[in-house]
Backbone bond lengths (Angstrom), bond angles and torsions (degrees), N, CA, C in turn:
res aa  C-N    CA-C-N  psi(-1)  N-CA   C-N-CA  omega(-1)  CA-C   N-CA-C  phi
1 M - - - 1.448 - - 1.527 108.22 -
2 T 1.298 117.12 129.61 1.456 120.58 177.31 1.524 109.87 -83.83
3 E 1.308 115.73 168.39 1.463 120.68 178.08 1.531 110.86 -56.26
4 N 1.341 116.56 -42.87 1.464 119.80 179.92 1.523 112.00 -63.03
5 E 1.327 116.09 -37.54 1.465 119.65 178.22 1.527 110.80 -64.76
6 V 1.328 115.70 -41.47 1.467 119.68 179.01 1.524 110.03 -62.42
7 V 1.312 116.37 -46.45 1.468 120.37 179.06 1.522 110.25 -60.77
8 E 1.308 116.51 -42.84 1.466 120.43 179.26 1.528 111.25 -60.49
9 V 1.321 116.44 -45.32 1.473 120.24 178.87 1.529 110.06 -61.96
10 L 1.328 116.66 -44.51 1.466 119.91 -179.08 1.525 111.88 -61.77
11 T 1.313 117.00 -38.27 1.468 119.34 -179.25 1.528 112.42 -71.64
12 Q 1.323 116.64 -18.62 1.463 120.20 179.72 1.529 112.81 -84.05
13 I 1.316 117.11 -15.98 1.468 120.55 -178.28 1.518 108.69 -89.93
14 D 1.321 116.63 113.79 1.464 120.14 -176.72 1.533 112.65 -116.50
15 N 1.312 116.25 13.19 1.455 121.16 -178.86 1.529 108.30 -118.75
16 F 1.337 116.98 129.45 1.464 121.56 -176.77 1.527 111.99 -55.91
17 D 1.319 117.46 -48.97 1.465 120.73 -177.50 1.525 111.72 -63.23
18 D 1.330 116.55 -39.94 1.468 120.01 177.66 1.525 110.93 -64.84
19 M 1.337 116.46 -41.35 1.461 120.28 179.63 1.521 109.88 -64.80
20 K 1.316 117.28 -43.98 1.458 120.76 179.44 1.530 110.75 -60.83
21 T 1.315 116.65 -44.02 1.459 120.85 178.50 1.520 110.52 -63.28
22 F 1.322 117.37 -45.58 1.460 121.79 179.34 1.524 111.01 -57.75
23 V 1.325 115.98 -48.67 1.467 120.53 -179.66 1.525 110.36 -60.05
24 N 1.317 116.61 -43.39 1.464 119.95 179.93 1.526 112.83 -69.28
25 E 1.312 116.87 -25.90 1.463 120.20 178.52 1.523 112.52 -77.70
26 I 1.329 117.33 -35.75 1.470 118.38 -174.08 1.529 114.19 -99.38
27 L 1.327 117.09 -17.44 1.461 119.52 -179.39 1.525 110.50 -112.51
28 T 1.327 115.58 150.91 1.461 120.25 173.37 1.533 108.48 -78.15
29 Q 1.313 116.45 165.23 1.462 119.79 177.39 1.529 110.51 -62.14
30 K 1.314 117.86 -34.46 1.472 121.64 177.76 1.529 110.39 -65.53
31 E 1.326 117.17 -42.76 1.464 120.54 178.45 1.526 111.01 -64.15
32 I 1.313 116.87 -39.63 1.465 121.21 177.65 1.526 109.80 -65.35
33 A 1.321 117.23 -42.56 1.467 121.26 178.46 1.531 110.54 -63.06
34 D 1.331 117.32 -42.18 1.465 121.31 178.23 1.524 111.45 -63.03
35 L 1.311 116.46 -43.51 1.460 121.09 178.48 1.529 111.12 -65.09
36 S 1.313 116.12 -41.57 1.473 121.00 178.46 1.523 110.89 -63.03
37 L 1.341 116.63 -42.35 1.465 120.20 178.10 1.523 110.13 -63.87
38 R 1.317 117.41 -43.46 1.475 120.39 179.42 1.530 110.24 -58.23
39 W 1.333 116.84 -43.94 1.468 120.24 179.73 1.528 110.23 -65.13
40 Q 1.335 117.56 -40.67 1.468 121.37 178.08 1.522 110.73 -61.17
41 L 1.317 116.99 -43.44 1.463 120.93 178.69 1.527 111.21 -61.54
42 L 1.314 116.21 -42.57 1.468 120.54 178.54 1.527 110.95 -62.13
43 K 1.325 116.76 -42.61 1.467 119.94 178.83 1.527 110.99 -62.89
44 E 1.322 116.67 -43.76 1.462 120.57 -179.65 1.522 111.58 -65.20
45 L 1.322 116.81 -42.96 1.462 120.46 176.29 1.525 110.79 -60.60
46 N 1.313 115.71 -44.36 1.460 120.25 -178.27 1.528 112.04 -66.30
47 N 1.325 116.28 -24.75 1.471 120.82 177.03 1.521 112.02 -83.28
48 G 1.345 116.77 2.24 1.456 120.75 174.57 1.520 115.25 94.12
49 E 1.318 117.49 6.43 1.461 119.15 178.30 1.522 109.77 -72.23
50 T 1.308 116.31 148.31 1.460 120.29 -178.49 1.525 110.59 -76.97
51 Q 1.326 114.48 153.37 1.459 119.78 178.23 1.526 111.01 -60.30
52 R 1.315 116.28 -39.42 1.471 119.79 -179.15 1.528 112.05 -65.11
53 S 1.322 116.95 -42.21 1.470 118.55 -179.50 1.527 111.20 -67.12
54 I 1.326 115.92 -37.01 1.469 120.52 178.17 1.525 110.02 -66.44
55 A 1.329 116.32 -44.22 1.465 120.86 179.87 1.523 110.75 -60.88
56 A 1.323 116.14 -43.40 1.469 120.18 -179.53 1.533 110.91 -65.90
57 R 1.315 117.56 -43.57 1.462 121.59 -178.09 1.526 112.21 -62.86
58 H 1.323 115.94 -41.07 1.463 120.53 -175.78 1.536 113.04 -96.06
59 H 1.336 116.07 -0.67 1.468 121.40 179.76 1.534 111.47 56.49
60 I 1.335 114.49 49.95 1.465 121.03 178.81 1.528 109.23 -130.03
61 S 1.332 115.93 165.14 1.461 119.62 179.89 1.526 110.54 -79.49
62 L 1.316 115.02 158.55 1.469 120.54 176.46 1.523 111.49 -61.74
63 C 1.326 116.47 -27.76 1.470 120.37 -179.39 1.529 111.54 -59.14
64 K 1.321 117.11 -35.56 1.472 120.38 179.92 1.525 111.30 -66.43
65 I 1.312 116.42 -25.42 1.463 121.34 -174.92 1.523 112.37 -93.06
66 T 1.317 116.84 -24.80 1.467 121.25 -174.86 1.521 112.69 -58.06
67 R 1.306 117.96 -41.86 1.474 120.74 -178.85 1.532 110.40 -59.84
68 G 1.320 116.26 -45.31 1.459 120.63 179.43 1.513 111.95 -63.55
69 S 1.319 115.54 -39.41 1.461 119.90 178.62 1.525 111.05 -61.56
70 K 1.325 116.20 -42.16 1.470 120.53 178.44 1.527 110.81 -64.81
71 L 1.328 116.25 -40.41 1.472 120.39 178.62 1.525 111.25 -58.72
72 L 1.318 116.08 -43.57 1.462 120.44 -175.94 1.522 113.10 -72.90
73 K 1.328 117.15 -16.84 1.474 121.03 176.54 1.523 111.67 -84.83
74 D 1.323 117.14 -13.78 1.467 122.23 -178.83 1.527 109.18 -82.54
75 P 1.331 117.75 116.59 1.469 120.14 -178.17 1.531 113.40 -64.14
76 E 1.314 117.85 -17.15 1.467 121.53 179.13 1.530 112.92 -95.55
77 S 1.316 117.31 4.12 1.460 121.69 -175.85 1.530 111.86 -67.64
78 I 1.315 115.95 124.74 1.460 121.64 175.57 1.525 109.93 -66.46
79 V 1.328 115.81 -39.03 1.464 120.50 177.90 1.525 109.61 -56.15
80 K 1.319 117.28 -48.23 1.469 122.19 179.64 1.527 110.63 -59.86
81 K 1.306 117.04 -43.98 1.461 120.81 -179.65 1.531 110.54 -62.95
82 I 1.325 117.16 -41.70 1.468 121.11 179.74 1.527 110.21 -65.06
83 L 1.326 116.38 -47.29 1.463 119.95 -178.89 1.525 111.16 -63.99
84 D 1.320 117.29 -41.60 1.468 120.38 -179.93 1.526 111.29 -65.37
85 S 1.325 117.42 -31.72 1.470 120.62 -179.47 1.524 111.51 -71.28
86 K 1.330 117.35 -18.53 1.451 122.08 -179.07 1.522 112.87 -90.43
87 K 1.317 116.87 -5.35 1.490 120.70 -178.67 1.504 110.83 -77.48
């Protein structure tokens, strides 16, 4: 499956339970945990928390947080738009 195929499949799933099942079928628990942590870091950054405080709380390096910080500084970021819509 190519990246485009994965995106296409994801856009076709409009039911929460189906999406949850799909994610659990194709990803390992570690991959789900990694994705969940990445989303948590993005939310915390978007709420104005410092990279250092986030790194200390989650016991991770600043390098893991830098990518998210750059994403949130991009005015065209879909992630930023989604997070801002939830405020």
